[in-house]
N, C-alpha and C positions, 0 to 999 in steps of 0.2 A: 504493500500500500504506500510505503514511503516513496518508492520510485514512481508510482502512479501519480502521487501528489506533485512531485517535482516535474514530471512530464506535463501535467496539466498546467502548472505555473509557466513553464517554458512555452507551451502552445498558446496560452493566453497572452503572454508577453509578445511572442512572435507575431500572432495574428493582430494584436493591437498595433505593433510597429508597422506591419504591412498596411493596415487600414489608415493609420496616421500618415504614412508616407504617400499613399495614393491620394488621400484627401488633401494633403499639402500641395501636391502637384496640381490638382484641379483647382484648389483655393487660390493658387497663384497664377492661374491662367495657362498652365501647361496641360499637355495631354496626360491622362492617367498613365501611371507607370506599368500597371499590370493588365489593364483592359483599355488600351488606347483606342481612340477613334480617329479616323482620317481627318486631317486638317489641311485646308488649301495653303499653298505656299504664300508667304508674305513678301511682296516686292518692296524695295526701298523707294521712297517718294522723293522726287527732285525738289529742291528748295524753292524753285520758281513757282511751284504749284500752290504755294501758301496763299497767294493773293485772292483772285476772284473766287476760287473754289471755296475758300473759307467763308465767303459771304453767305453761302447756303446754310451754314450752321446757325446763323443768328436769326433766321426767319422762323419764328414760332408765332407769328401774328398774322392777320389777314393779308399783309403785304407779301407778295410772292417773291421767291428768290430770283426769278427772271428779271424783275424790276430792279433789284439791287445790283445784280450782275451787269445789267445793261447800263446802269448809272456809272459803274466803275469803268467798264470797257469803253464808254463814250468819251472819257476824259483823256486829253492828250498827256503823254508821259512827261513828267517834270523832273528836273534834276533832284536827286536824292543823295544823301550821304549817311554814313554811320558815325555816330558821335560816342566817344568813350568817356565815362565819368568814373570816379574812384572814391571810395570811402576807406575806412580802416579795415573793413571786412569784405567789401564787395568791389569788383571791377565790372561795371555794366556797360553794355553797348546798346544804344538806342538807334533806331532807324527813323530818319526824318519823314519817311513815308508812314504817315499815321501816328508818328511819335511812339512807335511800338518798341517794347523791350525785346531784343532778339538775341542777347547773349548775357549770361551771368557767370562770372568766375568768382569762386570763393577763396579768399586770400588766406583763410585759416584752415582750409581742408585740402590735403594733397590728393592728387590722382593716384589710385592704387595700381594702375596699369602703366602709366607713363611717368617714370621716375623724374623728380625735379619739377613737375608741372602741377599747377593748381587744378582742383576739380571744377569742371564746367557743367552746369545743369542746362539752362536754356542755351540754345545754339541754333544757327541757321546756315547750313552748308549743303554740299551735294550729298552727304551721307546722312545728315540728321536734320530734322525740323522739330523745333520745340520753342514756341514764341508766345508772347502775351500781347493781346490786341484789344483795343476799344474803339468805339465810334458811335455814330448816330444813324438810326434808320427812321423811316417816315411813319411807319404804322399805318393804321386804317385811313388817316387823313391824306396820305399821298404826299409826294414831294421828294426832293433830293437834298441830302445833307452830307457834311464831312464824315467820311468813314476811315477805316484803318488803311485805305489805299490813297487817301488824300495826302499829298506832300505838304508838310508843314515847315514853318520857319522856327528855328531854335533861337530863343532870346539870348542875348549876350549874358555872360556870367561865369562864375567859377566852374571848373570841371573836376576839381579835386578837393576833397575835404581837407582844409588847412588845419595845422596844429592849433589847438585852442578853440576851434569851431566845433559846434555840436550838430550842425545840420548843413546840408547842401541842397539847393533848390535848382531844379532843371525844368524849363518851361518851353512848351511847343505851342505855336499858334497857327491855325489853319487859315487859308484864304476863305472868303465868303463862298458858300455853296448853298444855293437856294435862299440867299439872304441871311444865312446862319453861319456864324463863326464858332469854332470849337477851340477852346484854350485848355491844354493839359498841363498841369503843374505837378511834378514829382518832387516829393520832399524826402530826402535820405538822411537818416539820423545816425550818429556815431554808435557803433556796436550793434546796429539793428539790421535784421534781414527783412523787415517790413517797411515798405515804401508807402507814404501817404500819396494818394493820387486824386487831385481835384480836377473835376471836369466842369468848366464854365461854358455855358451855352449862351451866346450873345445873339439876339435877334435884331438884325439890321433891316429886316424886310418891313413893308407897310402893313402886314397883317399878323395876327397871332400865329404862333407855331407850337405844335405839341409833338416833338420828336420822342424817340425812345432810345435810351442809352444801353448799349450792349458791352459786356466785359467777357472776354473769353480767353481760354488757353488752348492752343492748337499744337498737336504733337503727332509724330509718326507712331505707328504701332509696334516698332521694334523694341526688343528688350535692351536695357542698358548694356554697355560693353562689360563682359565678364559675368552677366547674369543669365546666361543661356545653358548653364550646366544642369544635367539631369539630377545631380546630387545637391544642387545649391541654387535655389531660385526663390524669389519673393514676388509679391503682387506688383504689377506695373499697370497703371491705367487711371481713368477718371473716377472721381467720387464727388458726392454732394452731401451736405449735412443740413438738416432742418430739425427744429425742436420736436416736430410731430413724429417724424420717421427716423430721426437720428442719422447715423452714418450709413450711407448707401454707396457701395462701390460697384462698378460694372466693368466686366472684362471687355477688351476690344473686340473679341470674337462675338460677344452678345450685341454690341453696337452694329457689327457687320450684319447680324441676323435680324436687326430691328427689335431686339428683345431688351429694351431699356425700360425697366420698371422702377422709376424713381418718382418722388413727389414733384409734380410739374410746377406748382405755384406755392409761394411762401412769402412771409414777411420777415424772415430771419434766416440765418445760416450762411453757408459759403459753398463755393465750387472749387475743386482742386484737381491737380494731376499729381499722382503719387508714384514713387518708385522707392527702391531700397535706400533707406537712410535720408532721403531728400524729398521735398515736395514744393509745389507752388500752389497758391490759392488766391482767389479774389474774395474780398470781404466787404460786405455792405452793412451799414448800421441796421439795427432792428427797427421794425415799423415801416420799412421801405418795401413796397410791393415789387415782386420780381417773378419772372418766368424762368424756370431752370430747364436746361437742355443738354443733351449729349447727342452728337451727330457725327456720322461719317461725312467728310467734306471732299475727299478725293481719294485716289488710290493710296491705301495705307496711311491716310491722314485723318485724324479725329479731333473733335473739339468738344469742350465742356465749357459752359458759360451761363450767364444770366442776362436777362433783358428787363430793364425797369422803365415803365412809362413815366413821362414827365408831365407835370401840369403845364397848361398853356403858358407860353412866354409871350408877353405883350410886346408890340413893336417898340424898339428902342430900349428894351430892358434885358436882363440876363437872369439865369438861374444856375445855381452851383450844386453839384452832387459830389459828396466826399466818399471816397472808397479807399481801401488799402490793398496792396499787392504784396503777398508774402512769397519770397523766393529764398529758400534756405534749408538748413539741416533740420531733422526732426528731433529737436531738443525739447523734451516733454514739458519741462517747467516753463520755457519761453512760449511754447505753443498754447499752453493753458492760459497764460496771461494775455494773449492776443485776442482770442475769441472763444466763446463756449463751443466745446466739441472739436476744436482744431487739433487737439492732441491725439485725436483718434486716427489721424493720417498715419501715425505710428501704430500700425495694426497688429494687435496681439491675437486677433481671431476670437474664437469662442471662449477662450480662457482669460479674457480681459479682467474679469472680476478678481482673479487671483494674480494676474501678471502685474497690475498697477501697484498693489502694495509691495510686491517683490522688488519692482524697480525702485520704489521709494526707499526701501531698506538698503538696496544696493547703492543708491546714490548717497545715502547717509554714511555708509561704510567707506565709500571712496573719499568723502569729505574728511573723514577721520584718518584714513590710511594714506591717501594721496596716490594710490596706484590701483588701477582697475583690475589688474590680474590678481593681486592679493585680496582685493575686495570680493572677487568671485569666490576665492578660496574661503574667506571669512563667512560669506553668506551661506555656502554649502555646509560649513561647520555649524552655523546657527540652526540651519534647517535640520541637520542630523540630530542636534541637541533637542530641538523641539519635538522631533519624532522618536526620541530615544526609547521611550517606554513602549511605543508601538513596535519598534524594531526589536527591542528586547523580548517582547512577547513572541514575535515571529521566530527569532533565532532560538529562543528557549524551546519552542515547539519543535524546531528542526533538530535541536540537540537531543531532546527526548526521543525523537524518532530515530536519530542516529544511534542512541544508546541501546535501543531495543532492536535495531536493525539485524544484528547477528541472530537473535532469537527468531525474528520474522523469516529470515533467509533459511534457517534450519527447518522451520515449520513448512515453508513453501516447498522445499525439496522433499520433505517427508510425505507431504500430502498432495504432491503434484498431480497424482492420478485421481484425486477426489476434490474437484474445485469447490463443491458446496461445503464440504467439511472444512476445507482450507479457509473459506470466507468466514465461517462461524468461529473457527479458532482464532483467526486474526482479530475479529471484533472482540472476542473475549480478552485477548492480550491487551488491546487498547483500553478496555474498561478497567482491567486490573491495574494497568500502569497510569491510568488517567491521562491518556494521550489523545488529542484530537488530530487526526491525520491532515485536516485542512486548516489547522490553527495558524499556520504560517502564511496563508494566502491573503486573508482580509487585511491585516496590517500593511502589507506591501501594496495591495491594490489601492488603498486609501491614499497613499502618498504619490501615486503615479500622476494625477492631475497637477499637483504642485510642482513636480519636477518638469513636466511638460511645459507648464506656464513659465518656469524659469528659463527653459530652453528658448521660448519665444522672446523673452526679455533680452537675452543675450544676443539673439539673432537680429533683433530689431533696433538695438540701441546704437545710435550714431557715435556715442561716446567711446565705443570700442574701436572706432576707426582710427588707425594710426596710433592707438594707445599701446605703449610697450608694457611688458611684464618683467622678464629677467633675461639677461644674456642674449640668446639667439631669437627670442620671441619679441620682435620689435613692433608687431601689429596684431592685436588680438582679433581683428576682423578678417585677417588673411590666414591662409593655410600655414601651418608650421613649415618653414622652408626646409628643414632637415627631417621632418616626420618623426621627431623624437617623442612628442606628446602622443600621437596616434599609436606608436609602437608600445609606449608604456601603458596606454589605455588597453591595447590588445592583451598585453601580458597580465595586467590586473584582472581582466575578464577571465583569462585562462586560469589564474590562481583561484579566483572565486569558484570556478567550476570544479577545480581539483580538490577544493576543500569539502565538497559534497561527496557522499558515498556513491560509488558507481552503481547504476542500476544493473540487475542481473541480465536483463534483456539486451542483446547487442544493438538492436535498432534504437532503443531508448538511450543507450550509452552514446551512440553516434550523434543523436539529436542533441544530447547534453553538451557536446563539444562543438558540433558544426554550427548550430544556430548562433551562439554568441560570437563565434569567429566571423560568420557572414555579416552580422550587424556591425562588427568592429571595422570591417572594410570601409563602410560608409564614412567613418570618422577621418579617414585620410583625405577626404575632400572637404571636410568641415572647417570653419574658422577656428583658430587656436583657442579663442575664449570659450567656445562650446566644448572643445575637447578637454580643456582644463577643468571645466565644471564637472564633466562626467568622470574624469580621472580622479578628481578629489572625492567625489561621491563613492566611487569604487573602493578607494583606499580606506576611507572611513568605514564603509560597510564591512570590508574584510577584517579590519581591526576590531570592530564591535562583535562580529561573529566569532572571531578567535577568542576574545575575552569571555564571552558568554559560554562558549563550548567548554572552556577550562573550568569555569565556575560550576558548570553542570556535571563535571567529572568526565567529560568526553574529550580526550586529548585530540588536538588537531591532527588530521591524517590526510596525506596527499594521495588522491586516487587518479593515476594517470590513465589516459584513454587506451582501450583495447579494441581495435577494429578488426580483429581476425574473424 
């Protein structure tokens, strides 16, 4: 019965890992690992297609996309230029066509693939399209107004945040289109990844106008560089948040199939584009009506955004709409301070209720220790201490089973030709020794959600990026360059298996050794921080099991595999 219990535990563990892995792949927009469905190939989108095609994305009103596209295409091409501005944390590139943000470089975050370069999120080139755009559409009243294809003039001013200054202002002003002028003012603050964006609509026509303001993020559907591994992938795509339906993310493939099930209208919330560690989001104040949309706008090009109708602007007057554009890393505390629900772009999945307090504790430990690697070790130690009595109960049950195992083995051999009597005798022994053969299962199963939640915390936290631990581990978000941690992880798993008595059945013995080894292979592709967490957990589990076995009078014994 002891070997049956262990086999059941391994089967449950193995099946849970298989389901978890398969759902992780689906959850992050990949094909299922074990039951994949065919998926059409995704072609790269040329940067030039961002223009007129993106107009279709903003049409969620009675005005047709053909009207907007015709308006854009009817204008003669005007001179445009890229303008670079810089703060202490950002180097941004604006396009005078529409005053759009077309490139964002983070001065405090290094690129993991190209040594010596800063990480770039927004970009527009032949290989990538990821830009932020705003403009005006006419709505049901008809008319033509400045859009993100209207070439604007940049006002003179500083292009770099000077020492001692706290903010940098960048202003773009459009020519009159349909008697309306659009003035965009970006305000960049020291140390901040959130840009204030003021849209001033000036009506110089002889009649009132009631345009609609759109704010959108346009991106190709390709995974970020380095995120296409079958062993290591996270969600990439658009998301919206409203107080009514909370966080709603949609895979690009569902947009392709017109399966976008989000709240379409709201007076609060945000729209965002999310990828591993980083995000961009448009934020409007509460109480402002908005239509939310996600649309495919061209081959492998998608948009998420919002449209807000404006009250009529009288001739000779103006109206101002304040918004914020976040372009930065998913630092949880800073996201929480910016807007309700914005921290959810750091997606912990279905275990958020456990993951958030674990991250809070990990952050406090890092504040005290000053090293994210040692903070991971400390957190696992605290978790093992919190679950000490549960683990002690499980290991005590295992020790009792191990102590009576020779007696069980002798009885099985003696009654192998009489299964019914063997079962009765086995139950009698369990009653006499007060042993529950399944006593070690429940305490272990209770802890699994907590450790899976911690797994997602470590996988999702941008703080691990470029964070060193010791010696050769210089980046906890990257693979161990010498595979020392994965090798130690595999050895610790083998040691755990060897400490358990070998089942008499050869097939069970093979499963006891092969399954943990197979799962250990995955850790060679995982970030060093995740492997460190599992390795620490393994070592502490071995130590606790060793101590409890000795207390129970069951000396540790190594049982090596026999595959003959």
